[in-house]
C-alpha positions as CSV (number, residue, x, y, z in Angstrom):
1,X,-0.5,10.8,-10.4
2,X,1.8,8.6,-12.4
3,X,0.7,5.1,-13.8
4,X,2.6,2.1,-12.9
5,X,1.4,-1.3,-14.7
6,X,-2.2,-0.4,-14.1
7,X,-2.0,1.4,-10.5
8,X,-1.6,5.2,-10.0
9,X,-0.5,6.9,-6.6
10,X,-2.1,9.9,-5.1
11,X,-0.4,13.3,-4.6
12,X,-0.4,12.6,-1.0
13,X,1.5,9.2,-1.7
14,X,4.2,10.9,-3.9
15,X,4.8,14.1,-1.5
16,X,4.2,12.7,2.1
17,X,4.4,9.0,2.2
18,X,7.5,8.4,0.2
19,X,9.2,11.8,1.7
20,X,8.3,10.2,5.1
21,X,9.4,6.5,4.3
22,X,11.9,6.8,1.3
23,X,12.8,3.0,2.0
24,X,9.4,2.2,0.4
25,X,9.1,0.9,-3.0
26,X,6.0,1.4,-5.1
27,X,6.7,-2.2,-6.5
28,X,5.8,-3.7,-3.1
29,X,2.5,-1.6,-2.7
30,X,1.7,-2.9,-6.2
31,X,2.7,-6.4,-5.1
32,X,0.4,-6.1,-1.8
33,X,-2.4,-4.9,-3.7
34,X,-2.3,-7.9,-6.1
35,X,-1.6,-10.8,-3.7
36,X,-2.8,-9.5,-0.4
37,X,-2.9,-11.6,2.7
38,X,-6.1,-9.6,4.0
39,X,-8.3,-6.9,2.5
40,X,-10.7,-4.9,4.4
41,X,-13.1,-2.1,3.5
42,X,-12.6,1.2,5.4
43,X,-14.9,4.4,6.0
44,X,-15.0,6.7,2.7
45,X,-15.0,3.7,0.5
46,X,-11.3,3.3,1.0
47,X,-9.7,-0.2,1.2
48,X,-7.0,-1.7,3.5
49,X,-4.7,-4.4,2.1
50,X,-2.0,-6.4,4.0
51,X,0.7,-8.6,2.7
52,X,4.0,-9.8,3.3
53,X,7.4,-8.0,1.7
54,X,10.2,-10.4,1.7
55,X,12.5,-7.6,1.2
56,X,11.3,-5.9,4.5
57,X,12.6,-8.7,6.3
58,X,9.4,-10.5,6.2
59,X,7.3,-7.7,7.9
60,X,3.7,-6.9,6.6
61,X,3.1,-3.8,4.4
62,X,-0.2,-2.0,5.2
63,X,-1.6,-0.5,1.7
64,X,-4.6,2.1,1.6
65,X,-6.4,2.3,-1.6
66,X,-9.1,4.5,-2.8
67,X,-12.3,3.0,-3.8
68,X,-11.1,1.7,-7.3
69,X,-8.3,-0.6,-5.4
70,X,-5.4,0.8,-8.2
71,X,-5.1,4.2,-6.7
72,X,-2.5,3.9,-3.8
73,X,-2.8,6.5,-1.1
74,X,-1.1,5.4,1.9
75,X,1.5,2.5,2.9
76,X,3.3,1.6,5.9
77,X,4.8,-1.4,7.8
78,X,2.3,-2.9,10.2
79,X,4.1,-4.0,13.4
80,X,0.6,-4.9,14.7
81,X,-0.5,-7.1,12.2
82,X,-1.9,-10.4,13.4
83,X,-2.1,-13.5,11.0
């Protein structure tokens, strides 16, 4: 895990998420964590956060964090997000 302005990323994020979605930027994930449109708790004490990313043509990015809300585990564009 490498820190980035107080945030870290799991090995899964570094090795799998970025490999499958090379267009994603860590900065976008951090932006969602800092200014989410919505936050929900998930099983295993993880959190789901959604945020609009202008650089993704205004689409919503879904970010999953570990319980500390600063360790980012997964991220993907959420086509089914309802405002």
